[in-house]
Backbone as JSON Lines, residues from 0, in Angstrom:
{"i":0,"aa":"X","n":[16.25,4.36,-8.91],"ca":[15.11,3.45,-8.94],"c":[13.81,4.26,-9.02]}
{"i":1,"aa":"X","n":[12.91,3.88,-9.89],"ca":[11.59,4.5,-9.97],"c":[10.64,3.75,-9.02]}
{"i":2,"aa":"X","n":[10.1,4.46,-8.06],"ca":[9.26,3.84,-7.02],"c":[7.89,4.49,-7.02]}
{"i":3,"aa":"X","n":[6.86,3.67,-7.08],"ca":[5.48,4.14,-6.96],"c":[5.02,3.88,-5.53]}
{"i":4,"aa":"X","n":[4.82,4.95,-4.77],"ca":[4.24,4.84,-3.43],"c":[2.73,4.75,-3.63]}
{"i":5,"aa":"X","n":[2.13,3.69,-3.13],"ca":[0.72,3.44,-3.48],"c":[-0.02,2.79,-2.33]}
{"i":6,"aa":"X","n":[-1.33,3.05,-2.29],"ca":[-2.17,2.42,-1.28],"c":[-3.64,2.58,-1.63]}
{"i":7,"aa":"X","n":[-4.46,1.59,-1.29],"ca":[-5.91,1.81,-1.27],"c":[-6.25,2.67,-0.06]}
{"i":8,"aa":"X","n":[-7.35,3.39,-0.13],"ca":[-7.81,4.15,1.02],"c":[-9.31,4.35,0.9]}
{"i":9,"aa":"X","n":[-9.9,4.97,1.91],"ca":[-11.33,5.24,1.86],"c":[-11.65,6.33,2.87]}
{"i":10,"aa":"X","n":[-12.93,6.71,2.92],"ca":[-13.36,7.75,3.86],"c":[-13.1,7.33,5.3]}
{"i":11,"aa":"X","n":[-12.96,6.04,5.56],"ca":[-12.72,5.57,6.92],"c":[-11.33,5.94,7.43]}
{"i":12,"aa":"X","n":[-10.45,6.36,6.52],"ca":[-9.12,6.8,6.94],"c":[-8.9,8.28,6.65]}
{"i":13,"aa":"X","n":[-9.98,9.0,6.46],"ca":[-9.87,10.44,6.19],"c":[-9.25,11.19,7.36]}
{"i":14,"aa":"X","n":[-9.39,10.67,8.58],"ca":[-8.89,11.35,9.77],"c":[-7.36,11.52,9.76]}
{"i":15,"aa":"X","n":[-6.66,10.72,8.98],"ca":[-5.2,10.75,8.99],"c":[-4.62,11.11,7.62]}
{"i":16,"aa":"X","n":[-5.46,11.37,6.62],"ca":[-4.98,11.61,5.26],"c":[-4.01,12.78,5.18]}
{"i":17,"aa":"X","n":[-4.34,13.91,5.82],"ca":[-3.47,15.08,5.74],"c":[-2.08,14.77,6.29]}
{"i":18,"aa":"X","n":[-2.02,14.07,7.41],"ca":[-0.73,13.74,8.01],"c":[0.05,12.79,7.12]}
{"i":19,"aa":"X","n":[-0.64,11.85,6.49],"ca":[0.01,10.93,5.55],"c":[0.64,11.71,4.39]}
{"i":20,"aa":"X","n":[-0.08,12.67,3.85],"ca":[0.44,13.46,2.72],"c":[1.63,14.32,3.13]}
{"i":21,"aa":"X","n":[1.62,14.84,4.34],"ca":[2.77,15.6,4.84],"c":[3.98,14.68,4.96]}
{"i":22,"aa":"X","n":[3.77,13.46,5.48],"ca":[4.87,12.5,5.61],"c":[5.45,12.15,4.24]}
{"i":23,"aa":"X","n":[4.57,12.03,3.24],"ca":[5.07,11.75,1.89],"c":[5.93,12.9,1.37]}
{"i":24,"aa":"X","n":[5.47,14.12,1.6],"ca":[6.23,15.29,1.14],"c":[7.6,15.38,1.81]}
{"i":25,"aa":"X","n":[7.71,14.83,3.01],"ca":[8.95,14.89,3.76],"c":[9.9,13.74,3.43]}
{"i":26,"aa":"X","n":[9.49,12.82,2.58],"ca":[10.4,11.73,2.22],"c":[11.67,12.29,1.61]}
{"i":27,"aa":"X","n":[12.8,11.91,2.16],"ca":[14.11,12.37,1.71],"c":[14.78,11.23,0.95]}
{"i":28,"aa":"X","n":[14.78,11.3,-0.35],"ca":[15.24,10.15,-1.13],"c":[15.94,10.59,-2.41]}
{"i":29,"aa":"X","n":[16.91,9.78,-2.83],"ca":[17.56,10.01,-4.12],"c":[16.86,9.22,-5.23]}
{"i":30,"aa":"X","n":[15.82,8.47,-4.85],"ca":[15.05,7.72,-5.85],"c":[13.96,8.62,-6.45]}
{"i":31,"aa":"X","n":[13.47,8.22,-7.61],"ca":[12.37,8.92,-8.26],"c":[11.06,8.34,-7.73]}
{"i":32,"aa":"X","n":[10.38,9.08,-6.85],"ca":[9.15,8.55,-6.27],"c":[7.94,9.35,-6.72]}
{"i":33,"aa":"X","n":[6.81,8.65,-6.8],"ca":[5.53,9.29,-7.11],"c":[4.46,8.6,-6.27]}
{"i":34,"aa":"X","n":[3.34,9.28,-6.11],"ca":[2.26,8.79,-5.26],"c":[1.02,8.48,-6.08]}
{"i":35,"aa":"X","n":[0.4,7.34,-5.8],"ca":[-0.86,6.96,-6.46],"c":[-1.75,6.29,-5.43]}
{"i":36,"aa":"X","n":[-3.0,6.76,-5.33],"ca":[-3.92,6.21,-4.34],"c":[-5.23,5.81,-5.01]}
{"i":37,"aa":"X","n":[-5.87,4.79,-4.45],"ca":[-7.14,4.3,-4.98],"c":[-8.19,4.4,-3.88]}
{"i":38,"aa":"X","n":[-9.2,5.2,-4.12],"ca":[-10.28,5.4,-3.16],"c":[-11.34,4.31,-3.33]}
{"i":39,"aa":"X","n":[-11.67,3.65,-2.23],"ca":[-12.7,2.6,-2.26],"c":[-13.88,2.96,-1.36]}
{"i":40,"aa":"X","n":[-14.09,4.25,-1.13],"ca":[-15.17,4.68,-0.23],"c":[-16.51,4.17,-0.71]}
{"i":41,"aa":"X","n":[-17.4,3.79,0.23],"ca":[-18.73,3.32,-0.15],"c":[-19.59,4.42,-0.75]}
{"i":42,"aa":"X","n":[-20.69,4.02,-1.34],"ca":[-21.58,4.96,-2.04],"c":[-22.07,6.06,-1.12]}
{"i":43,"aa":"X","n":[-22.31,5.75,0.16],"ca":[-22.86,6.75,1.06],"c":[-21.87,7.86,1.41]}
{"i":44,"aa":"X","n":[-20.63,7.74,0.95],"ca":[-19.67,8.83,1.12],"c":[-19.93,9.95,0.11]}
{"i":45,"aa":"X","n":[-20.71,9.67,-0.94],"ca":[-21.04,10.65,-1.99],"c":[-19.81,11.24,-2.67]}
{"i":46,"aa":"X","n":[-18.74,10.47,-2.71],"ca":[-17.54,10.92,-3.41],"c":[-16.72,11.96,-2.68]}
{"i":47,"aa":"X","n":[-17.07,12.25,-1.43],"ca":[-16.4,13.33,-0.7],"c":[-14.92,13.04,-0.47]}
{"i":48,"aa":"X","n":[-14.57,11.81,-0.12],"ca":[-13.16,11.49,0.14],"c":[-12.33,11.62,-1.14]}
{"i":49,"aa":"X","n":[-12.87,11.12,-2.24],"ca":[-12.16,11.22,-3.52],"c":[-11.98,12.69,-3.92]}
{"i":50,"aa":"X","n":[-13.02,13.48,-3.76],"ca":[-12.94,14.9,-4.13],"c":[-11.92,15.63,-3.25]}
{"i":51,"aa":"X","n":[-11.86,15.26,-1.98],"ca":[-10.9,15.91,-1.09],"c":[-9.47,15.53,-1.49]}
{"i":52,"aa":"X","n":[-9.25,14.28,-1.85],"ca":[-7.93,13.85,-2.3],"c":[-7.51,14.62,-3.55]}
{"i":53,"aa":"X","n":[-8.43,14.79,-4.5],"ca":[-8.12,15.55,-5.71],"c":[-7.81,17.01,-5.35]}
{"i":54,"aa":"X","n":[-8.58,17.55,-4.42],"ca":[-8.35,18.93,-3.96],"c":[-6.94,19.09,-3.39]}
{"i":55,"aa":"X","n":[-6.45,18.04,-2.71],"ca":[-5.12,18.07,-2.11],"c":[-4.02,17.78,-3.14]}
{"i":56,"aa":"X","n":[-4.4,17.55,-4.39],"ca":[-3.42,17.33,-5.44],"c":[-2.94,15.9,-5.56]}
{"i":57,"aa":"X","n":[-3.66,14.96,-4.99],"ca":[-3.26,13.55,-5.02],"c":[-3.61,12.93,-6.38]}
{"i":58,"aa":"X","n":[-2.67,12.21,-6.96],"ca":[-2.93,11.42,-8.16],"c":[-3.71,10.19,-7.71]}
{"i":59,"aa":"X","n":[-5.0,10.14,-8.01],"ca":[-5.84,9.08,-7.46],"c":[-6.99,8.76,-8.4]}
{"i":60,"aa":"X","n":[-7.58,7.6,-8.17],"ca":[-8.8,7.2,-8.86],"c":[-9.77,6.65,-7.82]}
{"i":61,"aa":"X","n":[-11.03,6.59,-8.2],"ca":[-12.04,5.92,-7.37],"c":[-12.48,4.66,-8.09]}
{"i":62,"aa":"X","n":[-12.63,3.57,-7.35],"ca":[-13.12,2.34,-7.94],"c":[-14.42,1.92,-7.25]}
{"i":63,"aa":"X","n":[-15.38,1.51,-8.07],"ca":[-16.6,0.91,-7.59],"c":[-16.54,-0.56,-7.96]}
{"i":64,"aa":"X","n":[-16.1,-1.42,-7.07],"ca":[-15.95,-2.83,-7.4],"c":[-17.28,-3.46,-7.81]}
{"i":65,"aa":"X","n":[-17.24,-4.38,-8.78],"ca":[-18.47,-5.09,-9.17],"c":[-19.11,-5.75,-7.96]}
{"i":66,"aa":"X","n":[-20.37,-5.48,-7.74],"ca":[-21.04,-5.94,-6.52],"c":[-20.97,-7.45,-6.36]}
{"i":67,"aa":"X","n":[-21.06,-8.19,-7.46],"ca":[-21.09,-9.64,-7.35],"c":[-19.76,-10.23,-6.88]}
{"i":68,"aa":"X","n":[-18.66,-9.43,-6.98],"ca":[-17.36,-9.92,-6.55],"c":[-17.07,-9.6,-5.09]}
{"i":69,"aa":"X","n":[-17.86,-8.71,-4.52],"ca":[-17.51,-8.2,-3.21],"c":[-18.25,-8.97,-2.11]}
{"i":70,"aa":"X","n":[-17.46,-9.61,-1.26],"ca":[-18.01,-10.35,-0.13],"c":[-17.7,-9.66,1.19]}
{"i":71,"aa":"X","n":[-16.73,-8.78,1.2],"ca":[-16.39,-8.05,2.4],"c":[-15.53,-6.86,2.0]}
{"i":72,"aa":"X","n":[-15.23,-6.01,2.99],"ca":[-14.42,-4.82,2.7],"c":[-13.05,-5.18,2.15]}
{"i":73,"aa":"X","n":[-12.52,-6.33,2.57],"ca":[-11.2,-6.75,2.09],"c":[-11.2,-6.91,0.58]}
{"i":74,"aa":"X","n":[-12.32,-7.35,0.01],"ca":[-12.39,-7.53,-1.44],"c":[-12.28,-6.19,-2.17]}
{"i":75,"aa":"X","n":[-12.8,-5.13,-1.57],"ca":[-12.64,-3.8,-2.18],"c":[-11.16,-3.42,-2.25]}
{"i":76,"aa":"X","n":[-10.41,-3.78,-1.22],"ca":[-8.97,-3.52,-1.2],"c":[-8.28,-4.34,-2.29]}
{"i":77,"aa":"X","n":[-8.72,-5.56,-2.48],"ca":[-8.15,-6.4,-3.54],"c":[-8.34,-5.77,-4.92]}
{"i":78,"aa":"X","n":[-9.54,-5.26,-5.17],"ca":[-9.83,-4.6,-6.45],"c":[-8.95,-3.36,-6.6]}
{"i":79,"aa":"X","n":[-8.74,-2.64,-5.5],"ca":[-7.87,-1.47,-5.55],"c":[-6.44,-1.88,-5.92]}
{"i":80,"aa":"X","n":[-5.98,-3.0,-5.41],"ca":[-4.63,-3.44,-5.74],"c":[-4.51,-3.87,-7.2]}
{"i":81,"aa":"X","n":[-5.57,-4.38,-7.76],"ca":[-5.56,-4.65,-9.2],"c":[-5.29,-3.37,-9.97]}
{"i":82,"aa":"X","n":[-5.95,-2.28,-9.55],"ca":[-5.76,-0.99,-10.21],"c":[-4.34,-0.46,-10.0]}
{"i":83,"aa":"X","n":[-3.8,-0.64,-8.81],"ca":[-2.45,-0.17,-8.52],"c":[-1.43,-0.93,-9.36]}
{"i":84,"aa":"X","n":[-1.6,-2.24,-9.49],"ca":[-0.65,-3.02,-10.3],"c":[-0.72,-2.62,-11.77]}
{"i":85,"aa":"X","n":[-1.92,-2.32,-12.26],"ca":[-2.04,-1.84,-13.65],"c":[-1.32,-0.51,-13.82]}
{"i":86,"aa":"X","n":[-1.43,0.36,-12.82],"ca":[-0.76,1.66,-12.88],"c":[0.75,1.48,-12.82]}
{"i":87,"aa":"X","n":[1.22,0.57,-11.99],"ca":[2.66,0.3,-11.9],"c":[3.19,-0.21,-13.24]}
{"i":88,"aa":"X","n":[2.41,-1.05,-13.89],"ca":[2.81,-1.57,-15.2],"c":[2.83,-0.44,-16.23]}
{"i":89,"aa":"X","n":[1.83,0.43,-16.2],"ca":[1.76,1.54,-17.15],"c":[2.95,2.48,-16.99]}
{"i":90,"aa":"X","n":[3.33,2.73,-15.74],"ca":[4.43,3.66,-15.47],"c":[5.8,2.99,-15.6]}
{"i":91,"aa":"X","n":[5.81,1.66,-15.7],"ca":[7.07,0.91,-15.82],"c":[8.01,1.18,-14.64]}
{"i":92,"aa":"X","n":[7.46,1.18,-13.42],"ca":[8.28,1.44,-12.24],"c":[9.09,0.2,-11.86]}
{"i":93,"aa":"X","n":[10.15,0.43,-11.11],"ca":[10.99,-0.67,-10.63],"c":[10.42,-1.32,-9.38]}
{"i":94,"aa":"X","n":[9.69,-0.54,-8.6],"ca":[9.17,-1.06,-7.34],"c":[7.91,-0.31,-6.93]}
{"i":95,"aa":"X","n":[7.08,-1.0,-6.16],"ca":[5.9,-0.39,-5.53],"c":[6.16,-0.37,-4.03]}
{"i":96,"aa":"X","n":[6.05,0.8,-3.42],"ca":[6.19,0.94,-1.97],"c":[4.8,1.16,-1.39]}
{"i":97,"aa":"X","n":[4.28,0.12,-0.77],"ca":[2.95,0.18,-0.17],"c":[3.07,0.77,1.23]}
{"i":98,"aa":"X","n":[2.46,1.93,1.43],"ca":[2.38,2.54,2.76],"c":[0.93,2.91,3.0]}
{"i":99,"aa":"X","n":[0.3,2.25,3.95],"ca":[-1.11,2.54,4.21],"c":[-1.26,3.9,4.85]}
{"i":100,"aa":"X","n":[-2.42,4.48,4.65],"ca":[-2.64,5.87,5.05],"c":[-2.46,6.08,6.54]}
{"i":101,"aa":"X","n":[-2.81,5.09,7.36],"ca":[-2.68,5.26,8.8],"c":[-1.34,4.78,9.34]}
{"i":102,"aa":"X","n":[-0.39,4.54,8.44],"ca":[0.97,4.15,8.83],"c":[1.9,5.3,8.46]}
{"i":103,"aa":"X","n":[2.33,6.05,9.45],"ca":[3.14,7.24,9.24],"c":[4.62,6.86,9.33]}
{"i":104,"aa":"X","n":[5.33,7.02,8.22],"ca":[6.72,6.57,8.12],"c":[7.68,7.76,8.11]}
{"i":105,"aa":"X","n":[8.9,7.56,8.6],"ca":[9.89,8.65,8.65],"c":[10.45,8.97,7.27]}
{"i":106,"aa":"X","n":[11.12,10.13,7.15],"ca":[11.61,10.58,5.84],"c":[12.55,9.61,5.14]}
{"i":107,"aa":"X","n":[13.34,8.83,5.87],"ca":[14.3,7.95,5.21],"c":[13.7,6.63,4.72]}
{"i":108,"aa":"X","n":[12.39,6.46,4.86],"ca":[11.75,5.19,4.51],"c":[12.02,4.73,3.08]}
{"i":109,"aa":"X","n":[11.81,5.56,2.04],"ca":[12.05,5.05,0.68],"c":[13.49,4.58,0.46]}
{"i":110,"aa":"X","n":[14.47,5.36,0.95],"ca":[15.86,4.97,0.79],"c":[16.16,3.66,1.53]}
{"i":111,"aa":"X","n":[15.65,3.57,2.75],"ca":[15.93,2.38,3.56],"c":[15.31,1.13,2.94]}
{"i":112,"aa":"X","n":[14.04,1.23,2.55],"ca":[13.35,0.06,2.01],"c":[13.92,-0.35,0.66]}
{"i":113,"aa":"X","n":[14.2,0.63,-0.21],"ca":[14.79,0.31,-1.52],"c":[16.19,-0.26,-1.35]}
{"i":114,"aa":"X","n":[16.96,0.29,-0.4],"ca":[18.29,-0.21,-0.15],"c":[18.29,-1.65,0.33]}
{"i":115,"aa":"X","n":[17.35,-1.98,1.22],"ca":[17.24,-3.35,1.71],"c":[16.83,-4.3,0.58]}
{"i":116,"aa":"X","n":[15.98,-3.82,-0.29],"ca":[15.54,-4.63,-1.43],"c":[16.72,-4.93,-2.37]}
{"i":117,"aa":"X","n":[17.5,-3.89,-2.68],"ca":[18.63,-4.05,-3.58],"c":[19.76,-4.87,-2.95]}
{"i":118,"aa":"X","n":[20.06,-4.62,-1.69],"ca":[21.17,-5.3,-1.02],"c":[20.91,-6.8,-0.87]}
{"i":119,"aa":"X","n":[19.65,-7.18,-0.74],"ca":[19.31,-8.59,-0.54],"c":[18.76,-9.25,-1.8]}
{"i":120,"aa":"X","n":[18.79,-8.51,-2.93],"ca":[18.23,-9.03,-4.18],"c":[16.85,-9.63,-3.92]}
{"i":121,"aa":"X","n":[16.02,-8.86,-3.21],"ca":[14.72,-9.36,-2.76],"c":[13.59,-8.91,-3.67]}
{"i":122,"aa":"X","n":[12.57,-9.74,-3.74],"ca":[11.35,-9.39,-4.47],"c":[10.42,-8.58,-3.57]}
{"i":123,"aa":"X","n":[10.4,-8.92,-2.28],"ca":[9.52,-8.26,-1.32],"c":[10.31,-7.97,-0.04]}
{"i":124,"aa":"X","n":[10.19,-6.74,0.46],"ca":[10.76,-6.38,1.76],"c":[9.66,-5.7,2.56]}
{"i":125,"aa":"X","n":[9.37,-6.24,3.73],"ca":[8.35,-5.62,4.58],"c":[8.96,-5.22,5.91]}
{"i":126,"aa":"X","n":[8.41,-4.17,6.49],"ca":[8.84,-3.7,7.8],"c":[7.64,-3.78,8.73]}
{"i":127,"aa":"X","n":[7.83,-4.42,9.88],"ca":[6.73,-4.57,10.84],"c":[6.34,-3.21,11.42]}
{"i":128,"aa":"X","n":[5.06,-3.11,11.79],"ca":[4.57,-1.92,12.49],"c":[3.62,-2.39,13.58]}
{"i":129,"aa":"X","n":[3.47,-1.55,14.61],"ca":[2.7,-1.98,15.78],"c":[1.25,-2.27,15.42]}
{"i":130,"aa":"X","n":[0.73,-3.32,16.02],"ca":[-0.64,-3.73,15.76],"c":[-1.16,-4.46,17.0]}
{"i":131,"aa":"X","n":[-2.41,-4.21,17.39],"ca":[-2.93,-4.83,18.61],"c":[-2.79,-6.36,18.59]}
{"i":132,"aa":"X","n":[-2.36,-6.9,19.72],"ca":[-2.28,-8.34,19.97],"c":[-1.17,-9.05,19.18]}
{"i":133,"aa":"X","n":[-0.31,-8.27,18.48],"ca":[0.83,-8.87,17.78],"c":[2.09,-8.22,18.36]}
{"i":134,"aa":"X","n":[2.72,-8.88,19.35],"ca":[3.82,-8.25,20.1],"c":[4.96,-7.72,19.23]}
{"i":135,"aa":"X","n":[5.37,-8.46,18.2],"ca":[6.5,-8.04,17.39],"c":[6.1,-7.12,16.23]}
{"i":136,"aa":"X","n":[4.81,-6.9,16.08],"ca":[4.34,-6.05,14.99],"c":[3.83,-6.85,13.82]}
{"i":137,"aa":"X","n":[3.06,-6.19,12.98],"ca":[2.4,-6.83,11.84],"c":[3.22,-6.66,10.56]}
{"i":138,"aa":"X","n":[3.35,-7.75,9.81],"ca":[3.91,-7.68,8.46],"c":[2.75,-7.79,7.48]}
{"i":139,"aa":"X","n":[2.49,-6.71,6.79],"ca":[1.37,-6.68,5.84],"c":[1.7,-5.62,4.8]}
{"i":140,"aa":"X","n":[0.68,-4.94,4.31],"ca":[0.9,-3.92,3.28],"c":[1.06,-2.53,3.86]}
{"i":141,"aa":"X","n":[1.22,-2.43,5.18],"ca":[1.39,-1.13,5.81],"c":[2.67,-0.44,5.43]}
{"i":142,"aa":"X","n":[3.77,-1.21,5.35],"ca":[5.07,-0.67,4.94],"c":[5.85,-1.79,4.26]}
{"i":143,"aa":"X","n":[5.65,-1.93,2.96],"ca":[6.24,-3.03,2.19],"c":[6.61,-2.55,0.8]}
{"i":144,"aa":"X","n":[7.82,-2.88,0.36],"ca":[8.25,-2.57,-1.0],"c":[8.37,-3.88,-1.77]}
{"i":145,"aa":"X","n":[7.97,-3.85,-3.05],"ca":[8.05,-5.08,-3.83],"c":[8.22,-4.79,-5.32]}
{"i":146,"aa":"X","n":[8.78,-5.77,-5.99],"ca":[8.92,-5.74,-7.44],"c":[7.57,-6.15,-8.03]}
{"i":147,"aa":"X","n":[6.92,-5.3,-8.82],"ca":[5.59,-5.66,-9.32],"c":[5.58,-6.73,-10.42]}
{"i":148,"aa":"X","n":[6.71,-6.95,-11.07],"ca":[6.72,-7.81,-12.26],"c":[6.19,-9.22,-12.01]}
{"i":149,"aa":"X","n":[6.54,-9.9,-10.9],"ca":[6.01,-11.26,-10.7],"c":[4.49,-11.32,-10.58]}
{"i":150,"aa":"X","n":[3.87,-10.19,-10.31],"ca":[2.42,-10.16,-10.12],"c":[1.68,-9.64,-11.36]}
{"i":151,"aa":"X","n":[2.42,-9.48,-12.44],"ca":[1.83,-8.97,-13.68],"c":[1.84,-10.02,-14.78]}
{"i":152,"aa":"X","n":[1.78,-11.3,-14.38],"ca":[1.84,-12.39,-15.36],"c":[0.46,-12.84,-15.83]}
{"i":153,"aa":"X","n":[-0.58,-12.11,-15.4],"ca":[-1.93,-12.44,-15.85],"c":[-2.69,-13.38,-14.94]}
{"i":154,"aa":"X","n":[-2.02,-13.96,-13.94],"ca":[-2.72,-14.85,-13.01],"c":[-3.51,-14.01,-12.01]}
{"i":155,"aa":"X","n":[-4.56,-14.58,-11.41],"ca":[-5.41,-13.81,-10.49],"c":[-4.62,-13.28,-9.3]}
{"i":156,"aa":"X","n":[-4.88,-12.03,-8.94],"ca":[-4.25,-11.45,-7.77],"c":[-4.99,-11.82,-6.49]}
{"i":157,"aa":"X","n":[-6.21,-12.27,-6.64],"ca":[-7.01,-12.67,-5.49],"c":[-8.18,-13.52,-5.96]}
{"i":158,"aa":"X","n":[-8.67,-14.37,-5.08],"ca":[-9.83,-15.2,-5.37],"c":[-10.77,-15.1,-4.17]}
{"i":159,"aa":"X","n":[-11.99,-14.57,-4.35],"ca":[-12.91,-14.39,-3.22],"c":[-13.07,-15.66,-2.4]}
{"i":160,"aa":"X","n":[-12.91,-15.52,-1.09],"ca":[-13.08,-16.65,-0.2],"c":[-11.9,-17.59,-0.12]}
{"i":161,"aa":"X","n":[-10.87,-17.37,-0.94],"ca":[-9.7,-18.26,-0.94],"c":[-8.43,-17.54,-0.5]}
{"i":162,"aa":"X","n":[-8.05,-16.49,-1.21],"ca":[-6.87,-15.74,-0.81],"c":[-6.98,-14.3,-1.28]}
{"i":163,"aa":"X","n":[-6.27,-13.41,-0.58],"ca":[-6.23,-11.99,-0.91],"c":[-4.9,-11.64,-1.55]}
{"i":164,"aa":"X","n":[-4.82,-10.44,-2.14],"ca":[-3.55,-10.0,-2.71],"c":[-2.46,-9.96,-1.65]}
{"i":165,"aa":"X","n":[-2.83,-9.54,-0.45],"ca":[-1.85,-9.48,0.64],"c":[-1.24,-10.86,0.9]}
{"i":166,"aa":"X","n":[-2.05,-11.91,0.85],"ca":[-1.54,-13.27,1.01],"c":[-0.59,-13.62,-0.14]}
{"i":167,"aa":"X","n":[-1.03,-13.32,-1.36],"ca":[-0.26,-13.65,-2.56],"c":[1.09,-12.95,-2.56]}
{"i":168,"aa":"X","n":[1.13,-11.73,-2.05],"ca":[2.36,-10.95,-2.05],"c":[3.49,-11.66,-1.32]}
{"i":169,"aa":"X","n":[3.15,-12.37,-0.25],"ca":[4.17,-13.02,0.56],"c":[4.38,-14.5,0.21]}
{"i":170,"aa":"X","n":[3.45,-15.09,-0.55],"ca":[3.59,-16.52,-0.87],"c":[4.1,-16.78,-2.28]}
{"i":171,"aa":"X","n":[3.64,-16.02,-3.26],"ca":[4.02,-16.29,-4.64],"c":[5.53,-16.16,-4.86]}
{"i":172,"aa":"X","n":[6.19,-15.1,-4.37],"ca":[7.65,-15.01,-4.58],"c":[8.4,-16.22,-4.0]}
{"i":173,"aa":"X","n":[8.0,-16.68,-2.82],"ca":[8.66,-17.84,-2.21],"c":[8.49,-19.08,-3.09]}
{"i":174,"aa":"X","n":[7.27,-19.27,-3.61],"ca":[7.01,-20.41,-4.48],"c":[7.85,-20.34,-5.76]}
{"i":175,"aa":"X","n":[8.21,-19.13,-6.17],"ca":[9.01,-18.97,-7.39],"c":[10.51,-18.84,-7.1]}
{"i":176,"aa":"X","n":[10.89,-19.09,-5.85],"ca":[12.31,-19.06,-5.49],"c":[12.89,-17.67,-5.32]}
{"i":177,"aa":"X","n":[12.03,-16.67,-5.11],"ca":[12.48,-15.29,-4.92],"c":[12.56,-14.97,-3.43]}
{"i":178,"aa":"X","n":[13.34,-13.97,-3.09],"ca":[13.57,-13.63,-1.68],"c":[12.48,-12.72,-1.13]}
{"i":179,"aa":"X","n":[12.04,-13.06,0.08],"ca":[11.12,-12.21,0.84],"c":[11.8,-11.9,2.17]}
{"i":180,"aa":"X","n":[11.99,-10.62,2.46],"ca":[12.69,-10.18,3.67],"c":[11.69,-9.49,4.59]}
{"i":181,"aa":"X","n":[11.71,-9.89,5.89],"ca":[10.87,-9.24,6.89],"c":[11.76,-8.61,7.95]}
{"i":182,"aa":"X","n":[11.55,-7.32,8.21],"ca":[12.4,-6.58,9.13],"c":[11.59,-6.03,10.31]}
{"i":183,"aa":"X","n":[12.31,-5.81,11.42],"ca":[11.7,-5.28,12.64],"c":[12.57,-4.17,13.22]}
{"i":184,"aa":"X","n":[11.91,-3.12,13.7],"ca":[12.56,-2.13,14.58],"c":[13.7,-1.35,13.95]}
{"i":185,"aa":"X","n":[13.72,-1.22,12.64],"ca":[14.71,-0.37,12.0],"c":[14.19,1.05,11.81]}
{"i":186,"aa":"X","n":[12.89,1.16,11.53],"ca":[12.28,2.46,11.28],"c":[11.27,2.79,12.38]}
{"i":187,"aa":"X","n":[11.24,4.03,12.84],"ca":[10.24,4.44,13.84],"c":[8.89,4.7,13.17]}
{"i":188,"aa":"X","n":[8.18,3.65,12.88],"ca":[6.89,3.74,12.2],"c":[5.78,3.92,13.22]}
{"i":189,"aa":"X","n":[4.86,4.83,12.91],"ca":[3.74,5.11,13.8],"c":[2.44,4.66,13.14]}
{"i":190,"aa":"X","n":[1.75,3.73,13.76],"ca":[0.48,3.23,13.22],"c":[-0.67,3.89,13.97]}
{"i":191,"aa":"X","n":[-1.4,4.76,13.29],"ca":[-2.48,5.53,13.92],"c":[-3.81,4.82,13.78]}
{"i":192,"aa":"X","n":[-3.87,3.59,14.31],"ca":[-5.08,2.79,14.15],"c":[-6.11,3.03,15.24]}
{"i":193,"aa":"X","n":[-5.76,3.76,16.27],"ca":[-6.68,3.95,17.4],"c":[-7.42,5.27,17.37]}
{"i":194,"aa":"X","n":[-7.17,6.07,16.32],"ca":[-7.85,7.37,16.23],"c":[-9.2,7.2,15.55]}
{"i":195,"aa":"X","n":[-10.29,7.58,16.18],"ca":[-11.61,7.41,15.56],"c":[-11.76,8.3,14.34]}
{"i":196,"aa":"X","n":[-12.45,7.82,13.29],"ca":[-12.67,8.64,12.1],"c":[-13.43,9.92,12.44]}
{"i":197,"aa":"X","n":[-13.12,10.98,11.71],"ca":[-13.84,12.25,11.91],"c":[-13.98,12.92,10.56]}
{"i":198,"aa":"X","n":[-14.73,13.97,10.53],"ca":[-14.94,14.7,9.26],"c":[-13.67,15.46,8.9]}
{"i":199,"aa":"X","n":[-13.57,15.86,7.6],"ca":[-12.42,16.65,7.17],"c":[-12.4,17.97,7.91]}
């Protein structure tokens, strides 16, 4: 299976970027995996986060979302996912494995997530990770694998003030009769959300 490991990121997660890249290098998988990241750092970052990612050898782009479309930071993430889906289509991958930069996953993650996807004939498989005030963990884009094809039909991936790509990821497949699997406590995932940002 060809898998694109992908995530939006920004200077606000620079404190954990190096550890994320080490975790990616340690992925032990028989699948063909590649990494693609989209930097959404604000203008006052002066491109430092993007330049550091390039210095580390990351295949990445920077996006400056059209100002009139942006109502909050979440919208910048939505624009980043538009870019990721275009890249997935260009590379003709079988799956996109979304792992957010502050979600540190164990080496067997790609094999486990792809295996669960194939065994259940699922469009989307997500694994919960710890998050404040959610006892069983959060199901979001922190650790989720999905088939990109249903999201490449030309329909909007997000609508400002109505829904985000993250919402669409879990609702559109169900509406189309496709399987969405949510798992808990199979992988020792570490969510580093409590570490304050710091300089490189």
